[in-house]
TIMIZA-765545 format. One record per residue: residue number from 1; residue in three letters; chain; x, y, z of N, C-alpha, C in turn. Coordinates in nm, 4 decimals, padded with zeros to 6 digits. Layout:
// residues N
PT	num	residu	chaine	n.c1	n.c2	n.c3	ca.c1	ca.c2	ca.c3	c.c1	c.c2	c.c3
PT	NUM	ALA	A	X	Y	Z	X	Y	Z	X	Y	Z $
...
// end
This chain:
// residues 197
PT	num	residu	chaine	n.c1	n.c2	n.c3	ca.c1	ca.c2	ca.c3	c.c1	c.c2	c.c3
PT	1	MET	A	-03.0843	-02.8836	06.0363	-03.1996	-02.9663	06.0707	-03.2087	-03.0821	05.9717 $
PT	2	THR	A	-03.2217	-03.2008	06.0250	-03.2322	-03.3184	05.9387	-03.3750	-03.3705	05.9442 $
PT	3	THR	A	-03.4217	-03.4181	05.8314	-03.5560	-03.4763	05.8270	-03.5452	-03.6234	05.7960 $
PT	4	ARG	A	-03.6245	-03.6989	05.8692	-03.6269	-03.8432	05.8444	-03.7278	-03.8723	05.7353 $
PT	5	PRO	A	-03.6949	-03.9599	05.6428	-03.7923	-03.9954	05.5384	-03.9126	-04.0664	05.6014 $
PT	6	LEU	A	-04.0271	-04.0374	05.5486	-04.1490	-04.1014	05.5981	-04.1605	-04.2425	05.5419 $
PT	7	SER	A	-04.2119	-04.3308	05.6257	-04.2313	-04.4691	05.5793	-04.3470	-04.4729	05.4800 $
PT	8	LEU	A	-04.3480	-04.5750	05.3985	-04.4547	-04.5926	05.3005	-04.5909	-04.5999	05.3706 $
PT	9	HIS	A	-04.5968	-04.6686	05.4838	-04.7204	-04.6835	05.5604	-04.7719	-04.5455	05.6049 $
PT	10	THR	A	-04.6838	-04.4612	05.6543	-04.7220	-04.3262	05.6995	-04.7688	-04.2419	05.5815 $
PT	11	LEU	A	-04.7011	-04.2501	05.4681	-04.7411	-04.1752	05.3489	-04.8816	-04.2142	05.3025 $
PT	12	ILE	A	-04.9083	-04.3435	05.3026	-05.0401	-04.3920	05.2603	-05.1477	-04.3400	05.3538 $
PT	13	ARG	A	-05.1212	-04.3412	05.4862	-05.2194	-04.2911	05.5827	-05.2477	-04.1429	05.5595 $
PT	14	ILE	A	-05.1438	-04.0645	05.5306	-05.1609	-03.9210	05.5059	-05.2425	-03.8982	05.3788 $
PT	15	LEU	A	-05.2091	-03.9735	05.2718	-05.2820	-03.9585	05.1450	-05.4296	-03.9967	05.1602 $
PT	16	VAL	A	-05.4568	-04.1037	05.2325	-05.5948	-04.1461	05.2547	-05.6700	-04.0397	05.3340 $
PT	17	ALA	A	-05.6055	-03.9848	05.4374	-05.6689	-03.8803	05.5182	-05.6985	-03.7570	05.4337 $
PT	18	LEU	A	-05.6037	-03.7175	05.3479	-05.6259	-03.6010	05.2622	-05.7369	-03.6275	05.1606 $
PT	19	ALA	A	-05.7391	-03.7477	05.1055	-05.8402	-03.7812	05.0051	-05.9804	-03.7848	05.0659 $
PT	20	LEU	A	-05.9896	-03.8301	05.1911	-06.1206	-03.8436	05.2540	-06.1700	-03.7160	05.3195 $
PT	21	SER	A	-06.0803	-03.6252	05.3531	-06.1227	-03.5099	05.4321	-06.2319	-03.4258	05.3659 $
PT	22	PRO	A	-06.2290	-03.3968	05.2338	-06.3406	-03.3205	05.1762	-06.4719	-03.3984	05.1822 $
PT	23	ALA	A	-06.4655	-03.5298	05.1573	-06.5873	-03.6114	05.1587	-06.6447	-03.6184	05.2995 $
PT	24	ILE	A	-06.5559	-03.6333	05.3987	-06.6027	-03.6395	05.5365	-06.6643	-03.5060	05.5754 $
PT	25	GLY	A	-06.6006	-03.3976	05.5379	-06.6536	-03.2650	05.5676	-06.7893	-03.2445	05.5032 $
PT	26	HIS	A	-06.8039	-03.2858	05.3773	-06.9306	-03.2701	05.3062	-07.0384	-03.3576	05.3708 $
PT	27	ALA	A	-07.0030	-03.4819	05.4051	-07.1000	-03.5729	05.4660	-07.1460	-03.5189	05.6009 $
PT	28	ALA	A	-07.0537	-03.4580	05.6760	-07.0891	-03.4058	05.8073	-07.1874	-03.2892	05.7944 $
PT	29	ASP	A	-07.1806	-03.2135	05.6841	-07.2708	-03.1008	05.6632	-07.4109	-03.1466	05.6238 $
PT	30	TRP	A	-07.4223	-03.2675	05.5729	-07.5491	-03.3158	05.5214	-07.6185	-03.3994	05.6287 $
PT	31	ASP	A	-07.7411	-03.3613	05.6645	-07.8159	-03.4320	05.7676	-07.9654	-03.4238	05.7358 $
PT	32	ILE	A	-08.0476	-03.4623	05.8311	-08.1926	-03.4625	05.8078	-08.2424	-03.3218	05.7742 $
PT	33	ASP	A	-08.1896	-03.2209	05.8440	-08.2337	-03.0833	05.8157	-08.2031	-03.0433	05.6719 $
PT	34	GLN	A	-08.0835	-03.0788	05.6241	-08.0468	-03.0452	05.4863	-08.1342	-03.1210	05.3873 $
PT	35	LEU	A	-08.1600	-03.2500	05.4157	-08.2487	-03.3282	05.3291	-08.3865	-03.2631	05.3231 $
PT	36	MET	A	-08.4388	-03.2219	05.4375	-08.5708	-03.1588	05.4407	-08.5718	-03.0286	05.3597 $
PT	37	ARG	A	-08.4644	-02.9500	05.3711	-08.4559	-02.8259	05.2924	-08.4541	-02.8569	05.1427 $
PT	38	ASP	A	-08.3786	-02.9605	05.1052	-08.3708	-02.9992	04.9641	-08.5078	-03.0442	04.9122 $
PT	39	LEU	A	-08.5774	-03.1283	04.9913	-08.7081	-03.1786	04.9497	-08.8107	-03.0661	04.9402 $
PT	40	ALA	A	-08.8013	-02.9696	05.0307	-08.8979	-02.8590	05.0334	-08.8886	-02.7698	04.9092 $
PT	41	GLN	A	-08.7779	-02.7800	04.8356	-08.7620	-02.6989	04.7134	-08.8565	-02.7431	04.6022 $
PT	42	THR	A	-08.9003	-02.8694	04.6069	-08.9914	-02.9211	04.5038	-09.1331	-02.8805	04.5399 $
PT	43	ARG	A	-09.1908	-02.7933	04.4619	-09.3249	-02.7415	04.4904	-09.4347	-02.8279	04.4293 $
PT	44	SER	A	-09.4029	-02.9044	04.3246	-09.5012	-02.9954	04.2670	-09.4277	-03.1033	04.1880 $
PT	45	GLY	A	-09.4972	-03.2124	04.1642	-09.4353	-03.3208	04.0904	-09.5377	-03.4161	04.0316 $
PT	46	HIS	A	-09.4931	-03.4899	03.9329	-09.5764	-03.5878	03.8623	-09.4871	-03.7091	03.8400 $
PT	47	ALA	A	-09.5313	-03.8253	03.8847	-09.4468	-03.9446	03.8767	-09.5300	-04.0674	03.8429 $
PT	48	ARG	A	-09.4617	-04.1662	03.7904	-09.5203	-04.2966	03.7636	-09.4802	-04.3878	03.8798 $
PT	49	PHE	A	-09.5693	-04.4796	03.9207	-09.5328	-04.5730	04.0275	-09.5695	-04.7156	03.9906 $
PT	50	VAL	A	-09.4929	-04.8080	04.0490	-09.5262	-04.9505	04.0464	-09.5151	-04.9960	04.1911 $
PT	51	GLU	A	-09.6229	-05.0556	04.2430	-09.6259	-05.0974	04.3831	-09.6478	-05.2475	04.3910 $
PT	52	ARG	A	-09.5649	-05.3128	04.4740	-09.5785	-05.4567	04.4975	-09.6117	-05.4783	04.6443 $
PT	53	LYS	A	-09.7266	-05.5434	04.6690	-09.7681	-05.5714	04.8064	-09.7533	-05.7201	04.8332 $
PT	54	SER	A	-09.6806	-05.7526	04.9387	-09.6645	-05.8916	04.9808	-09.7574	-05.9146	05.0994 $
PT	55	ILE	A	-09.8542	-06.0028	05.0784	-09.9559	-06.0304	05.1801	-09.9472	-06.1779	05.2167 $
PT	56	ALA	A	-09.9390	-06.2064	05.3462	-09.9165	-06.3431	05.3944	-10.0176	-06.4432	05.3388 $
PT	57	MET	A	-10.1443	-06.4022	05.3233	-10.2494	-06.4949	05.2776	-10.2371	-06.5305	05.1295 $
PT	58	LEU	A	-10.1597	-06.4523	05.0532	-10.1520	-06.4738	04.9084	-10.0211	-06.5412	04.8691 $
PT	59	ASP	A	-10.0275	-06.6227	04.7634	-09.9095	-06.6963	04.7173	-09.8046	-06.6057	04.6539 $
PT	60	LYS	A	-09.8486	-06.5002	04.5869	-09.7530	-06.4116	04.5208	-09.7926	-06.2656	04.5443 $
PT	61	PRO	A	-09.6964	-06.1747	04.5305	-09.7264	-06.0329	04.5538	-09.8312	-05.9795	04.4569 $
PT	62	VAL	A	-09.9056	-05.8805	04.5031	-10.0043	-05.8106	04.4217	-09.9371	-05.6850	04.3674 $
PT	63	GLU	A	-09.9446	-05.6649	04.2367	-09.8790	-05.5491	04.1761	-09.9816	-05.4516	04.1206 $
PT	64	SER	A	-09.9573	-05.3244	04.1444	-10.0424	-05.2204	04.0874	-09.9531	-05.1108	04.0311 $
PT	65	SER	A	-10.0097	-05.0296	03.9426	-09.9309	-04.9215	03.8834	-10.0215	-04.8048	03.8492 $
PT	66	GLY	A	-09.9599	-04.6877	03.8365	-10.0357	-04.5684	03.8046	-09.9492	-04.4448	03.8155 $
PT	67	GLU	A	-10.0105	-04.3352	03.8589	-09.9412	-04.2067	03.8667	-09.9609	-04.1424	04.0031 $
PT	68	LEU	A	-09.8640	-04.0637	04.0423	-09.8707	-03.9821	04.1630	-09.8595	-03.8365	04.1231 $
PT	69	LEU	A	-09.9386	-03.7515	04.1852	-09.9289	-03.6070	04.1638	-09.9206	-03.5404	04.3002 $
PT	70	TYR	A	-09.8312	-03.4432	04.3109	-09.8109	-03.3745	04.4377	-09.8018	-03.2244	04.4142 $
PT	71	THR	A	-09.8707	-03.1482	04.4990	-09.8573	-03.0033	04.5001	-09.8376	-02.9617	04.6452 $
PT	72	ALA	A	-09.7267	-02.8939	04.6725	-09.6947	-02.8525	04.8094	-09.8013	-02.7572	04.8617 $
PT	73	PRO	A	-09.8308	-02.7603	04.9910	-09.7668	-02.8465	05.0887	-09.8440	-02.9746	05.1195 $
PT	74	ASP	A	-09.9726	-02.9847	05.0791	-10.0502	-03.0973	05.1309	-10.1496	-03.1601	05.0335 $
PT	75	HIS	A	-10.1278	-03.1444	04.9032	-10.2164	-03.2089	04.8050	-10.1418	-03.3267	04.7428 $
PT	76	LEU	A	-10.1997	-03.4459	04.7546	-10.1377	-03.5673	04.7027	-10.2445	-03.6534	04.6371 $
PT	77	GLU	A	-10.2153	-03.6981	04.5149	-10.3074	-03.7874	04.4432	-10.2341	-03.9144	04.4031 $
PT	78	LYS	A	-10.3028	-04.0262	04.4222	-10.2528	-04.1562	04.3757	-10.3595	-04.2113	04.2828 $
PT	79	ARG	A	-10.3275	-04.2136	04.1527	-10.4208	-04.2648	04.0521	-10.3721	-04.4023	04.0071 $
PT	80	THR	A	-10.4457	-04.5046	04.0447	-10.4090	-04.6410	04.0071	-10.4825	-04.6769	03.8778 $
PT	81	PHE	A	-10.4080	-04.7277	03.7784	-10.4669	-04.7686	03.6508	-10.4801	-04.9206	03.6412 $
PT	82	LYS	A	-10.3823	-04.9941	03.6943	-10.3821	-05.1407	03.6900	-10.3600	-05.1937	03.8306 $
PT	83	PRO	A	-10.4218	-05.3043	03.8694	-10.5113	-05.3897	03.7912	-10.6525	-05.3323	03.7770 $
PT	84	LYS	A	-10.6918	-05.2406	03.8687	-10.8240	-05.1783	03.8590	-10.8087	-05.0289	03.8800 $
PT	85	ALA	A	-10.8900	-04.9534	03.8099	-10.8842	-04.8076	03.8223	-10.9413	-04.7637	03.9567 $
PT	86	GLU	A	-10.8655	-04.6815	04.0260	-10.9122	-04.6172	04.1481	-10.8257	-04.4951	04.1734 $
PT	87	SER	A	-10.8766	-04.4039	04.2527	-10.7958	-04.2873	04.2862	-10.8140	-04.2520	04.4324 $
PT	88	MET	A	-10.7065	-04.2020	04.4913	-10.7084	-04.1506	04.6275	-10.6511	-04.0100	04.6207 $
PT	89	THR	A	-10.7270	-03.9148	04.6722	-10.6825	-03.7756	04.6729	-10.6852	-03.7243	04.8150 $
PT	90	VAL	A	-10.5722	-03.6717	04.8589	-10.5636	-03.6110	04.9911	-10.5421	-03.4620	04.9704 $
PT	91	ASP	A	-10.6325	-03.3856	05.0261	-10.6217	-03.2402	05.0170	-10.6421	-03.1863	05.1575 $
PT	92	ALA	A	-10.5367	-03.1271	05.2128	-10.5404	-03.0788	05.3509	-10.5869	-03.1926	05.4414 $
PT	93	GLY	A	-10.7031	-03.1793	05.5062	-10.7481	-03.2815	05.6005	-10.8528	-03.3759	05.5471 $
PT	94	THR	A	-10.8698	-03.3842	05.4158	-10.9737	-03.4677	05.3560	-10.9132	-03.5731	05.2632 $
PT	95	LEU	A	-10.9625	-03.6960	05.2740	-10.9229	-03.8050	05.1848	-11.0448	-03.8464	05.1036 $
PT	96	ILE	A	-11.0304	-03.8482	04.9705	-11.1374	-03.8930	04.8810	-11.0889	-04.0179	04.8093 $
PT	97	ILE	A	-11.1655	-04.1258	04.8199	-11.1327	-04.2529	04.7526	-11.2422	-04.2794	04.6508 $
PT	98	GLU	A	-11.2018	-04.3022	04.5252	-11.2976	-04.3311	04.4184	-11.2635	-04.4637	04.3526 $
PT	99	ARG	A	-11.3645	-04.5522	04.3469	-11.3522	-04.6817	04.2789	-11.4777	-04.7001	04.1959 $
PT	100	GLY	A	-11.4605	-04.6937	04.0648	-11.5786	-04.7032	03.9778	-11.6745	-04.5904	04.0091 $
PT	101	ARG	A	-11.7992	-04.6274	04.0403	-11.9002	-04.5250	04.0715	-11.9053	-04.4930	04.2207 $
PT	102	GLN	A	-11.8280	-04.5651	04.2994	-11.8287	-04.5413	04.4438	-11.7298	-04.4313	04.4806 $
PT	103	LYS	A	-11.7746	-04.3454	04.5714	-11.6896	-04.2359	04.6164	-11.7031	-04.2246	04.7681 $
PT	104	HIS	A	-11.5904	-04.2273	04.8376	-11.5897	-04.2173	04.9836	-11.5101	-04.0938	05.0232 $
PT	105	LEU	A	-11.5660	-04.0182	05.1146	-11.4997	-03.8976	05.1633	-11.4744	-03.9149	05.3131 $
PT	106	LEU	A	-11.3473	-03.9053	05.3549	-11.3097	-03.9227	05.4952	-11.2407	-03.7973	05.5461 $
PT	107	GLN	A	-11.2728	-03.7596	05.6694	-11.2013	-03.6509	05.7351	-11.0886	-03.7154	05.8162 $
PT	108	LEU	A	-10.9642	-03.6791	05.7863	-10.8499	-03.7439	05.8485	-10.8473	-03.7264	05.9998 $
PT	109	GLN	A	-10.9057	-03.6198	06.0512	-10.9075	-03.5999	06.1969	-10.9850	-03.7111	06.2673 $
PT	110	ASP	A	-11.0756	-03.7794	06.1943	-11.1523	-03.8896	06.2518	-11.0756	-04.0221	06.2485 $
PT	111	TYR	A	-10.9619	-04.0255	06.1772	-10.8815	-04.1474	06.1610	-10.7344	-04.1136	06.1869 $
PT	112	PRO	A	-10.6953	-04.0951	06.3133	-10.5599	-04.0466	06.3435	-10.4476	-04.1360	06.2914 $
PT	113	GLU	A	-10.4650	-04.2694	06.2927	-10.3589	-04.3579	06.2429	-10.3425	-04.3420	06.0918 $
PT	114	LEU	A	-10.4536	-04.3315	06.0218	-10.4495	-04.3094	05.8769	-10.3856	-04.1739	05.8459 $
PT	115	ALA	A	-10.4218	-04.0734	05.9235	-10.3636	-03.9391	05.9045	-10.2129	-03.9431	05.9255 $
PT	116	ALA	A	-10.1684	-04.0160	06.0279	-10.0242	-04.0258	06.0563	-09.9514	-04.0940	05.9409 $
PT	117	PHE	A	-10.0140	-04.1980	05.8840	-09.9527	-04.2672	05.7711	-09.9432	-04.1750	05.6489 $
PT	118	ILE	A	-10.0512	-04.1062	05.6171	-10.0511	-04.0148	05.5025	-09.9494	-03.9029	05.5235 $
PT	119	ASP	A	-09.9401	-03.8540	05.6474	-09.8443	-03.7468	05.6755	-09.6993	-03.7922	05.6632 $
PT	120	SER	A	-09.6745	-03.9238	05.6725	-09.5373	-03.9725	05.6513	-09.4943	-03.9465	05.5077 $
PT	121	ILE	A	-09.5867	-03.9600	05.4146	-09.5566	-03.9352	05.2730	-09.5566	-03.7850	05.2446 $
PT	122	ARG	A	-09.6657	-03.7186	05.2842	-09.6754	-03.5744	05.2581	-09.5654	-03.4967	05.3296 $
PT	123	GLY	A	-09.5370	-03.5335	05.4537	-09.4335	-03.4636	05.5297	-09.2967	-03.4774	05.4659 $
PT	124	THR	A	-09.2678	-03.5969	05.4113	-09.1399	-03.6171	05.3431	-09.1348	-03.5349	05.2159 $
PT	125	LEU	A	-09.2393	-03.5433	05.1335	-09.2411	-03.4679	05.0083	-09.2304	-03.3172	05.0325 $
PT	126	ALA	A	-09.2924	-03.2693	05.1406	-09.2913	-03.1262	05.1707	-09.1643	-03.0831	05.2443 $
PT	127	GLY	A	-09.0828	-03.1828	05.2865	-08.9642	-03.1483	05.3645	-09.0017	-03.0906	05.4997 $
PT	128	ASP	A	-09.1082	-03.1442	05.5606	-09.1601	-03.0919	05.6864	-09.1204	-03.1838	05.8023 $
PT	129	ARG	A	-09.0036	-03.1575	05.8585	-08.9522	-03.2419	05.9668	-09.0446	-03.2415	06.0885 $
PT	130	LYS	A	-09.0985	-03.1256	06.1241	-09.1861	-03.1174	06.2417	-09.3091	-03.2058	06.2250 $
PT	131	ALA	A	-09.3672	-03.2065	06.1054	-09.4844	-03.2913	06.0799	-09.4479	-03.4390	06.0954 $
PT	132	LEU	A	-09.3305	-03.4775	06.0453	-09.2869	-03.6168	06.0567	-09.2619	-03.6556	06.2015 $
PT	133	GLU	A	-09.1986	-03.5648	06.2767	-09.1618	-03.5978	06.4147	-09.2805	-03.5963	06.5109 $
PT	134	ARG	A	-09.3974	-03.5533	06.4652	-09.5171	-03.5645	06.5494	-09.5540	-03.7111	06.5703 $
PT	135	ASN	A	-09.5207	-03.7973	06.4717	-09.5627	-03.9378	06.4787	-09.4498	-04.0396	06.4640 $
PT	136	TYR	A	-09.3296	-03.9937	06.4275	-09.2222	-04.0877	06.3968	-09.0883	-04.0451	06.4570 $
PT	137	ARG	A	-09.0050	-04.1451	06.4831	-08.8645	-04.1215	06.5151	-08.7886	-04.1373	06.3833 $
PT	138	LEU	A	-08.7075	-04.0389	06.3467	-08.6412	-04.0373	06.2167	-08.4955	-04.0788	06.2280 $
PT	139	SER	A	-08.4471	-04.1494	06.1264	-08.3035	-04.1747	06.1135	-08.2697	-04.1729	05.9651 $
PT	140	LEU	A	-08.1499	-04.1246	05.9352	-08.1085	-04.1059	05.7961	-07.9787	-04.1792	05.7699 $
PT	141	GLU	A	-07.9735	-04.2495	05.6574	-07.8517	-04.3195	05.6137	-07.8153	-04.2717	05.4743 $
PT	142	GLY	A	-07.6863	-04.2813	05.4404	-07.6423	-04.2514	05.3044	-07.5886	-04.1112	05.2894 $
PT	143	THR	A	-07.5939	-04.0645	05.1658	-07.5417	-03.9326	05.1309	-07.6497	-03.8549	05.0569 $
PT	144	ALA	A	-07.6207	-03.7297	05.0246	-07.7168	-03.6481	04.9499	-07.7463	-03.7100	04.8136 $
PT	145	GLU	A	-07.6512	-03.7840	04.7588	-07.6695	-03.8463	04.6273	-07.7607	-03.9683	04.6334 $
PT	146	ARG	A	-07.7560	-04.0413	04.7446	-07.8379	-04.1631	04.7587	-07.8646	-04.1833	04.9073 $
PT	147	TRP	A	-07.9891	-04.1626	04.9493	-08.0212	-04.1636	05.0915	-08.1415	-04.2522	05.1214 $
PT	148	THR	A	-08.1535	-04.2891	05.2491	-08.2697	-04.3622	05.2988	-08.3116	-04.3008	05.4315 $
PT	149	LEU	A	-08.4357	-04.2583	05.4376	-08.4934	-04.2014	05.5588	-08.5848	-04.3071	05.6199 $
PT	150	GLN	A	-08.5557	-04.3444	05.7444	-08.6383	-04.4445	05.8123	-08.7279	-04.3758	05.9142 $
PT	151	LEU	A	-08.8555	-04.4135	05.9137	-08.9538	-04.3581	06.0061	-09.0069	-04.4717	06.0929 $
PT	152	LEU	A	-08.9881	-04.4583	06.2237	-09.0391	-04.5566	06.3186	-09.1512	-04.4919	06.3991 $
PT	153	PRO	A	-09.2721	-04.5512	06.3975	-09.3844	-04.4904	06.4697	-09.3557	-04.4780	06.6187 $
PT	154	THR	A	-09.3992	-04.3675	06.6782	-09.3811	-04.3471	06.8220	-09.5104	-04.3745	06.8995 $
PT	155	ASP	A	-09.6245	-04.3719	06.8313	-09.7540	-04.3951	06.8949	-09.7852	-04.5443	06.8987 $
PT	156	GLU	A	-09.8353	-04.5939	07.0127	-09.8609	-04.7377	07.0284	-09.9634	-04.7904	06.9282 $
PT	157	LYS	A	-10.0695	-04.7135	06.9026	-10.1711	-04.7595	06.8067	-10.1116	-04.7698	06.6671 $
PT	158	MET	A	-10.0271	-04.6740	06.6328	-09.9620	-04.6778	06.5023	-09.8643	-04.7959	06.4946 $
PT	159	GLN	A	-09.7925	-04.8219	06.6038	-09.6982	-04.9348	06.6083	-09.7696	-05.0684	06.5887 $
PT	160	ALA	A	-09.8955	-05.0752	06.6307	-09.9724	-05.1992	06.6138	-10.0047	-05.2245	06.4670 $
PT	161	ALA	A	-09.9966	-05.1205	06.3835	-10.0264	-05.1349	06.2404	-09.9009	-05.1321	06.1546 $
PT	162	VAL	A	-09.8095	-05.0398	06.1837	-09.6910	-05.0200	06.0990	-09.5643	-05.0366	06.1817 $
PT	163	LYS	A	-09.4764	-05.1234	06.1342	-09.3484	-05.1429	06.2025	-09.2492	-05.0332	06.1630 $
PT	164	ARG	A	-09.2386	-05.0079	06.0321	-09.1478	-04.9017	05.9860	-09.1810	-04.8618	05.8428 $
PT	165	ILE	A	-09.1385	-04.7402	05.8090	-09.1498	-04.6877	05.6727	-09.0100	-04.6444	05.6316 $
PT	166	ARG	A	-08.9653	-04.6924	05.5164	-08.8332	-04.6535	05.4646	-08.8532	-04.5823	05.3313 $
PT	167	ILE	A	-08.8096	-04.4575	05.3264	-08.8238	-04.3760	05.2059	-08.6842	-04.3506	05.1516 $
PT	168	ALA	A	-08.6600	-04.3937	05.0286	-08.5274	-04.3794	04.9683	-08.5337	-04.2814	04.8534 $
PT	169	GLY	A	-08.4220	-04.2121	04.8310	-08.4208	-04.1147	04.7239	-08.2825	-04.0830	04.6732 $
PT	170	VAL	A	-08.2813	-04.0032	04.5698	-08.1594	-03.9537	04.5077	-08.1710	-03.8016	04.5041 $
PT	171	ARG	A	-08.0785	-03.7349	04.5713	-08.0843	-03.5892	04.5851	-08.2222	-03.5483	04.6378 $
PT	172	ALA	A	-08.2958	-03.4620	04.5670	-08.4254	-03.4140	04.6183	-08.5429	-03.4923	04.5603 $
PT	173	ALA	A	-08.5185	-03.6126	04.5098	-08.6256	-03.6927	04.4489	-08.6474	-03.8215	04.5279 $
PT	174	VAL	A	-08.7720	-03.8463	04.5676	-08.8081	-03.9719	04.6334	-08.8180	-04.0793	04.5257 $
PT	175	ARG	A	-08.7506	-04.1924	04.5475	-08.7493	-04.3002	04.4477	-08.8249	-04.4254	04.4912 $
PT	176	SER	A	-08.8398	-04.4450	04.6235	-08.9151	-04.5621	04.6693	-08.9684	-04.5398	04.8101 $
PT	177	ILE	A	-09.0803	-04.6076	04.8373	-09.1405	-04.6048	04.9708	-09.1693	-04.7498	05.0073 $
PT	178	GLU	A	-09.1070	-04.7953	05.1143	-09.1242	-04.9336	05.1595	-09.1917	-04.9314	05.2959 $
PT	179	ILE	A	-09.3017	-05.0028	05.3076	-09.3772	-05.0071	05.4328	-09.3772	-05.1505	05.4836 $
PT	180	THR	A	-09.3338	-05.1683	05.6070	-09.3392	-05.2986	05.6720	-09.4438	-05.2896	05.7820 $
PT	181	GLN	A	-09.5479	-05.3705	05.7690	-09.6559	-05.3687	05.8665	-09.6192	-05.4533	05.9876 $
PT	182	ALA	A	-09.6867	-05.4309	06.0975	-09.6601	-05.5056	06.2203	-09.6922	-05.6540	06.2034 $
PT	183	ASP	A	-09.7875	-05.6878	06.1151	-09.8245	-05.8290	06.0941	-09.7343	-05.9007	05.9941 $
PT	184	GLY	A	-09.6315	-05.8305	05.9423	-09.5375	-05.8933	05.8492	-09.5663	-05.8658	05.7027 $
PT	185	ASP	A	-09.6872	-05.8213	05.6696	-09.7159	-05.7832	05.5317	-09.6333	-05.6590	05.4971 $
PT	186	SER	A	-09.6072	-05.6399	05.3685	-09.5246	-05.5251	05.3304	-09.5618	-05.4772	05.1903 $
PT	187	SER	A	-09.5165	-05.3560	05.1592	-09.5344	-05.3038	05.0247	-09.4122	-05.2227	04.9870 $
PT	188	LEU	A	-09.3806	-05.2254	04.8591	-09.2696	-05.1472	04.8066	-09.3188	-05.0739	04.6833 $
PT	189	MET	A	-09.3159	-04.9411	04.6896	-09.3562	-04.8586	04.5757	-09.2308	-04.7964	04.5148 $
PT	190	ARG	A	-09.2081	-04.8243	04.3872	-09.0976	-04.7616	04.3146	-09.1544	-04.6456	04.2352 $
PT	191	ILE	A	-09.0838	-04.5342	04.2382	-09.1343	-04.4097	04.1815	-09.0367	-04.3565	04.0755 $
PT	192	GLU	A	-09.0921	-04.3234	03.9609	-09.0121	-04.2654	03.8530	-09.0698	-04.1297	03.8184 $
PT	193	LYS	A	-08.9901	-04.0261	03.8390	-09.0354	-03.8892	03.8181	-09.0656	-03.8654	03.6704 $
PT	194	LEU	A	-09.1787	-03.7990	03.6421	-09.2139	-03.7655	03.5051	-09.1903	-03.6185	03.4771 $
PT	195	THR	A	-09.2534	-03.5315	03.5572	-09.2344	-03.3880	03.5384	-09.2373	-03.3189	03.6729 $
PT	196	ALA	A	-09.1845	-03.2018	03.6785	-09.1936	-03.1191	03.8003	-09.1926	-02.9736	03.7574 $
PT	197	GLN	A	-09.2669	-02.8914	03.8287	-09.2660	-02.7488	03.8004	-09.1944	-02.6781	03.9128 $
// end
């Protein structure tokens, strides 16, 4: 039996296929379900945030900063320190907003669009795909090391307010939340993890 030598072109194709096959196999195993399982492992977290809001009426973006606290499955706090102190706390179906001496308590069931928006954040942090898919069409880009989850509203009233939400992360940590509103205004929150239990 005689064997013909392989051409350089054929050898390169074989080497590339062998080099890529583990990565392709690993990428194929990683999907939205795996991302949700990874995110659900984090039971609580504490992070610093910087948020930049671009508003059409203003000449330059508005920047705020503070801390985020999360406890699974549905407790989320956003404490803003700059430019003005305020806090928003979501616990189950209640939203509490505090600014100075003013305190507002809202039941999310009375504000379905607001509830859907809050659930986009809580649902992602909790790794709750079903909660997300109640209001959004999901798509995932990237790898487990660096990913972007895009949420497109499915409800017409929500679409009138929010065009899309893009949540980016590294492994099981959310690193940014970008919201593009239907009117063209947008916000980008960058998140730096401080502690987690």
